[in-house]
C-alpha positions in Angstrom: 0.0 0.0 0.0 1.2 3.5 -0.8 2.4 5.7 2.0 1.1 9.2 2.7 4.2 10.7 1.0 3.3 8.7 -2.2 -0.4 9.7 -2.1 -1.7 13.2 -2.6 -4.3 14.5 -0.2 -6.9 14.2 -2.9 -6.2 10.4 -3.3 -6.9 9.7 0.3 -10.3 8.5 1.3 -11.3 10.1 4.6 -13.8 9.1 7.2 -15.1 12.2 9.1 -15.5 11.2 12.7 -17.3 13.5 15.2 -17.8 12.7 18.8 -19.0 14.4 21.9 -19.7 13.0 25.3 -22.8 14.0 27.4 -20.7 13.8 30.5 -19.6 16.8 32.5 -15.9 16.4 31.5 -16.8 17.5 27.9 -19.3 20.2 28.4 -16.9 22.7 26.7 -16.3 20.5 23.7 -17.7 21.6 20.3 -21.0 20.0 19.4 -21.1 17.1 16.9 -22.9 19.2 14.3 -20.3 22.0 14.7 -17.5 19.5 14.3 -19.0 18.1 11.1 -19.6 21.5 9.7 -16.1 22.8 10.4 -14.3 19.7 9.0 -16.6 19.5 6.0 -15.7 23.1 5.1 -12.0 22.2 5.5 -12.4 19.3 3.2 -14.1 21.5 0.6 -11.4 24.1 0.8 -8.6 21.6 0.4 -10.3 19.2 -2.0 -10.4 16.2 0.4 -12.5 13.2 -0.5 -14.8 12.3 2.5 -16.0 8.8 1.9 -18.1 8.5 5.1 -19.3 10.6 8.0 -19.7 9.0 11.5 -21.2 10.6 14.5 -21.1 9.4 18.1 -22.3 10.6 21.4 -20.3 8.5 23.9 -17.5 8.9 26.4 -14.0 7.9 25.3 -12.7 7.2 28.8 -12.9 3.4 28.4 -11.5 1.4 25.5 -13.6 -0.8 23.3 -16.9 0.6 24.5 -17.8 2.8 21.5 -19.8 1.1 18.8 -19.3 3.9 16.2 -15.5 4.0 16.9 -15.3 0.3 16.4 -17.2 0.8 13.1 -14.5 3.4 12.2 -11.7 0.8 12.8 -13.6 -1.8 10.8 -13.7 0.6 7.9 -9.9 1.0 8.0 -9.5 -2.8 8.0 -11.8 -3.3 5.1 -10.2 -0.6 3.0 -13.5 1.5 2.8 -11.3 4.5 3.7 -7.7 5.0 4.7 -7.7 8.3 6.5 -9.5 10.0 9.4 -10.8 13.6 9.5 -11.4 14.8 13.1 -11.6 18.2 14.9 -9.1 17.2 17.6 -7.1 14.1 18.5 -9.1 13.8 21.8 -12.2 13.1 19.7 -10.6 9.8 18.6 -9.2 8.7 22.0 -8.9 9.5 25.6 -7.6 6.0 26.6 -4.5 3.9 25.8 -6.4 1.0 24.3 -8.2 2.9 21.6 -5.0 4.9 20.9 -3.1 1.7 20.4 -5.7 0.5 17.9 -5.1 3.6 15.8 -1.3 3.4 16.0 -1.4 -0.3 15.1 -3.4 0.4 11.9 -1.0 3.2 11.1 1.9 0.7 11.4 0.1 -1.7 9.1 -0.6 1.1 6.5 -4.4 0.7 6.9 -4.6 4.2 8.4 -2.5 6.5 6.2 -3.3 9.8 7.8 -5.2 11.5 10.6 -6.1 15.1 9.7 -7.3 17.5 12.4 -8.2 21.2 12.0 -4.7 22.3 12.7 -2.4 19.2 12.4 -1.6 16.2 10.3 -0.4 12.8 11.6 1.1 10.1 9.4 3.1 7.0 10.0 6.1 9.2 10.6 7.7 8.3 14.0 7.8 11.9 15.2 4.2 12.5 14.1 3.0 9.3 15.8 4.9 10.2 18.9 3.2 13.6 19.0 -0.2 12.0 18.4 0.4 9.7 21.3 1.4 12.6 23.5 -1.7 14.6 22.7 -4.0 11.7 23.3 -2.1 10.8 26.5 -2.5 14.4 27.6 -6.2 14.1 27.0 -6.3 11.0 29.2 -4.2 12.7 31.9 -6.6 15.6 32.0 -9.5 13.2 32.1 -8.0 11.2 35.0 -7.1 14.3 36.9 -10.6 15.7 36.4 -12.0 12.5 37.9 -9.8 12.8 40.9 -10.7 16.4 41.3 -14.4 15.6 41.1 -14.1 12.9 43.8 -12.0 15.3 46.0 -14.7 18.0 45.4 -17.5 15.6 46.4 -15.6 14.6 49.6 -15.1 18.2 50.5 -18.7 19.0 49.9 -19.8 16.1 52.2 -17.4 17.3 54.9 -19.0 20.7 54.7 -22.3 19.0 55.3 -23.9 19.1 51.9 -25.1 15.8 50.4 -24.3 15.5 46.6 -27.2 14.7 44.3 -30.9 15.5 44.4 -32.3 16.4 47.7 -34.8 14.0 49.3 -38.5 14.8 49.3 -39.2 17.8 51.6 -36.0 19.6 50.5 -34.8 21.5 47.5 -31.4 22.0 45.8 -30.4 25.6 45.5 -27.7 27.4 43.6 -27.1 31.0 44.6 -24.1 33.1 43.7 -22.0 30.0 42.9 -23.0 28.4 46.2 -24.9 25.1 46.1 -26.9 24.1 49.2 -30.1 22.3 50.3 -33.1 24.2 51.7 -36.5 23.2 53.0 -39.3 22.7 50.5 -42.0 25.1 51.8 -44.7 23.1 50.1 -43.7 19.7 51.5 -41.4 19.9 54.5 -44.2 20.2 57.1 -46.0 17.2 55.8 -42.8 15.1 55.8 -42.4 16.0 59.5 -46.0 14.9 60.2 -45.3 11.5 58.5 -42.7 10.8 61.2 -45.1 11.9 63.9 -47.9 9.7 62.7 -45.5 6.7 62.3 -44.4 7.2 65.9 -48.0 7.0 66.9 -48.3 3.6 65.4 -49.8 4.5 62.0 -49.2 1.9 59.3 -47.7 2.6 55.9 -51.1 2.2 54.3 -52.7 4.6 56.7 -50.0 7.2 56.1 -50.3 6.8 52.3 -54.1 7.2 52.5 -53.7 10.3 54.7 -51.2 11.8 52.2 -53.7 11.2 49.4 -56.5 12.9 51.4 -54.4 16.1 51.9 -53.3 16.1 48.3 -49.6 15.5 48.9 -47.5 14.7 45.9 -43.8 14.1 45.1 -41.7 16.4 43.0 -43.1 14.9 39.8 -46.6 15.9 40.9 -47.6 12.2 41.5 -49.1 10.7 44.6 -46.6 9.2 47.0 -46.5 5.4 47.0 -46.3 3.1 50.1 -42.7 2.2 49.2 -41.8 5.9 49.1 -43.3 6.3 52.6 -41.0 3.6 53.9 -38.0 5.2 52.1 -38.8 8.5 53.9 -39.1 6.8 57.3 -35.7 5.1 56.8 -33.8 8.1 55.6 -31.4 9.5 58.2 -31.1 12.8 56.2 -34.3 14.0 57.8 -32.7 14.2 61.3 -29.5 15.6 60.0 -27.0 12.8 59.0 -26.3 11.1 55.7 -24.1 8.3 54.3 -22.2 8.9 51.1 -21.9 6.9 49.0 -24.7 4.7 50.3 -23.3 1.5 51.8 -19.8 2.9 52.1 -20.0 3.3 55.9 -18.9 7.0 55.6 -21.3 9.2 57.6 -21.4 13.0 57.6 -23.2 15.6 59.7 -25.5 17.6 57.5 -25.5 21.4 57.3 -29.1 21.4 56.2 -32.1 22.0 58.5 -33.3 18.8 60.1 -37.0 18.1 59.8 -37.2 15.8 62.8 -35.2 15.1 65.9 -33.0 12.0 66.1 -35.0 10.8 69.1 -38.2 10.9 67.0 -36.4 9.1 64.1 -35.2 6.4 66.5 -38.7 6.1 68.0 -40.1 5.4 64.6 -37.5 2.8 63.9 -38.1 1.1 67.2 -41.9 1.1 66.7 -41.4 -0.6 63.4 -38.7 -3.1 64.6 -39.4 -6.8 64.7 -39.1 -8.7 68.0 -36.7 -11.6 68.4 -37.8 -15.1 67.3 -38.8 -16.2 70.7 -41.5 -13.4 70.8 -42.5 -13.5 67.2 -45.9 -15.1 66.6 -47.2 -14.8 70.1 -50.2 -13.0 68.9 -52.7 -13.6 71.8 -55.4 -11.0 71.7 -58.0 -11.5 74.4 -60.6 -9.1 73.0 -60.2 -9.7 69.3 -63.6 -10.3 67.7 -65.6 -9.5 70.8 -66.0 -5.7 70.4 -67.6 -3.8 67.6 -66.7 -0.4 66.1 -69.3 2.1 67.2 -68.5 4.3 64.2 -69.3 1.9 61.4 -70.2 -1.5 62.9 -67.2 -3.4 61.7 -65.4 -5.9 63.9 -62.5 -4.8 66.1 -59.1 -6.4 65.4 -55.8 -6.1 67.2 -52.1 -5.8 66.4 -49.0 -5.9 68.5 -46.1 -3.5 68.5 -42.6 -4.0 70.0 -40.4 -1.3 71.4 -36.7 -2.0 71.6 -35.1 -1.4 75.0 -31.5 -0.4 75.7 -30.7 -3.9 77.1 -31.8 -5.5 73.8 -35.2 -6.7 75.0 -38.6 -5.6 73.8 -41.7 -4.2 75.4 -44.9 -5.6 73.8 -47.9 -3.4 73.3 -51.3 -4.4 72.0 -53.6 -2.0 70.2 -57.3 -2.6 69.1 -58.8 -0.8 66.1 -61.6 -1.0 63.6 -61.1 -3.5 60.7 -62.8 -1.1 58.4 -64.7 -3.9 56.7 -67.8 -1.8 56.4 -66.3 1.7 56.0 -62.7 1.7 54.7 -62.4 5.4 55.8 -63.7 4.9 59.3 -62.1 7.5 61.5 -62.2 5.5 64.7 -58.7 5.5 66.4 -56.9 2.7 68.1 -57.1 2.0 71.8 -54.3 0.5 73.9 -55.1 -2.9 75.6 -54.1 -1.5 79.0 -56.6 1.3 78.7 -59.3 -1.1 77.4 -58.8 -3.3 80.5 -59.0 -0.3 82.8 -62.3 0.7 81.3 -63.8 -2.8 81.5 -62.9 -3.1 85.2 -64.7 0.2 85.9 -67.7 -0.8 83.9 -68.1 -4.0 85.8 -67.7 -2.2 89.1 -70.4 0.3 88.2 -72.9 -2.1 86.7 -72.3 -5.4 88.6 -75.8 -5.4 90.0 -77.4 -5.3 86.6 -74.9 -7.4 84.6 -76.1 -10.9 83.6 -73.4 -13.5 83.3 -73.3 -17.2 82.3 -73.5 -19.8 85.1 -69.9 -20.7 84.5 -68.7 -17.2 85.1 -71.0 -16.7 88.1 -69.7 -19.9 89.7 -66.0 -18.9 89.1 -66.7 -15.4 90.5 -68.2 -16.8 93.7 -65.5 -19.3 94.2 -62.8 -16.6 93.7 -64.3 -14.5 96.5 -64.4 -17.5 98.8 -60.7 -18.1 98.2 -59.9 -14.4 98.9 -62.0 -14.3 102.1 -60.3 -17.5 103.4 -56.9 -16.0 102.8 -57.8 -12.8 104.6 -59.2 -14.7 107.6 -56.0 -16.7 107.9 -54.0 -13.5 108.1 -56.4 -12.1 110.7 -57.8 -9.5 108.4 -61.5 -8.7 108.8 -63.5 -9.4 105.6 -65.9 -7.0 104.0 -68.8 -7.5 101.7 -67.2 -8.3 98.3 -69.1 -8.4 95.1 -68.0 -11.7 93.4 -68.3 -10.4 89.8 -66.4 -7.2 90.5 -63.6 -8.9 92.3 -63.3 -11.8 89.9 -63.4 -9.4 86.9 -60.7 -7.2 88.3 -58.5 -10.2 89.0 -58.9 -11.8 85.6 -58.7 -8.7 83.5 -55.5 -7.6 85.2 -53.8 -10.9 86.0 -55.6 -13.7 84.2 -54.7 -15.5 81.1 -55.9 -14.5 77.6 -58.4 -17.3 77.5 -59.8 -16.4 80.9 -60.1 -12.7 79.9 -61.9 -13.7 76.6 -64.3 -16.0 78.4 -65.1 -13.4 81.0 -66.1 -10.8 78.4 -68.1 -13.4 76.4 -69.8 -14.5 79.7 -70.9 -10.9 80.4 -74.1 -10.7 78.3 -73.5 -7.2 77.1 -72.5 -6.1 73.6 -69.6 -3.7 73.8 -68.4 -1.2 71.2 -65.5 1.3 70.9 -65.9 4.9 70.1 -63.2 7.6 70.5 -61.0 5.1 72.3 -63.8 4.6 74.9 -65.8 1.4 75.3 -69.6 1.9 75.1 -72.7 -0.2 74.8 -74.5 -0.2 71.4 -77.9 0.2 73.2 -77.0 3.4 75.1 -74.0 4.5 72.9 -72.8 6.3 76.1 -69.0 6.3 76.8 -68.0 4.8 80.1 -65.8 6.6 82.6 -62.2 5.7 82.9 
């Protein structure tokens, strides 16, 4: 094959190659259309034969990753063209692998000439050396830029500003060259309320329904999903700390305004924490299915919550609430089992004379009082008139087993309901005193 010295520029078949990356390291590079126009004008002025035009929008940092560049190399191998026309050597390569592919084809005389806007490179040792220096310089600039970017990100984190888009409830702000994160005036208060509701025992579904009711949306204007609710509740950014990159174990103190306290955040995590295996599945609910919802008439169900203690153990709490089988939007609130028992004891004490019970409950109540009186007499304590049902109910509801508690309530022939966290009877619909 003839060398560049033996071939006139007009005899060379050029492939015009234009490339620009969308990455930040090439924001200042000339656009692809501008490169094509400038080099086409150059070819017309100097009478160069352009056999093909290739355009590519891809980073040149990694070798072998550019499909159009590989097509360019294939054209040299097939003899479709034997010269390259580019705006600048960095358009061809910013890595040693792709540079080596070009030099190798120059050595094999498959690539006779590389023509740029201001320079020409042939299979001359000095020109190839200069080409390698220019492309290596582009790689050095690229590598240094990457190091500087990482250094800048680390410095930004150490200053308390998390890189990337701010979480829901916050906004990214750029002012006079300073980039920071500020509260979103339309969403921040609602985000804080999400944590407050979660700390009160609200489920993810209930929080999502509430957000829909108040018309809360994400930054795209769409309703928040349940998964987004849990992402919010797990994000430490809201109390003022963040990990970057995620999973790296590197934590930073944020300079942004916290939406919740760390104590509230931890309270939410504890309320959502699972107990250990020994406690899991011990769902004994004495009053499940016995009460009705006074608001809509649905059954009352129960759920347990566990709060982690400093010694690693858990406190178990049981809450009763409407199943919402009749009215999905029933507003009745949950009631703690401890409060429920306290109200039941008071009800029995106030109405024991009119309460009807099964023979089994009556017999157990009388026998319980007899045992109490015998114990008092042995200790020399004078006995007083004790109402069997009141005494037995107070004992069972406070210290009895779940089965004993359930049988007692079933044995009291009164239909109970719950309204505004107070037990009531459906006949009178009158809240009982605590």
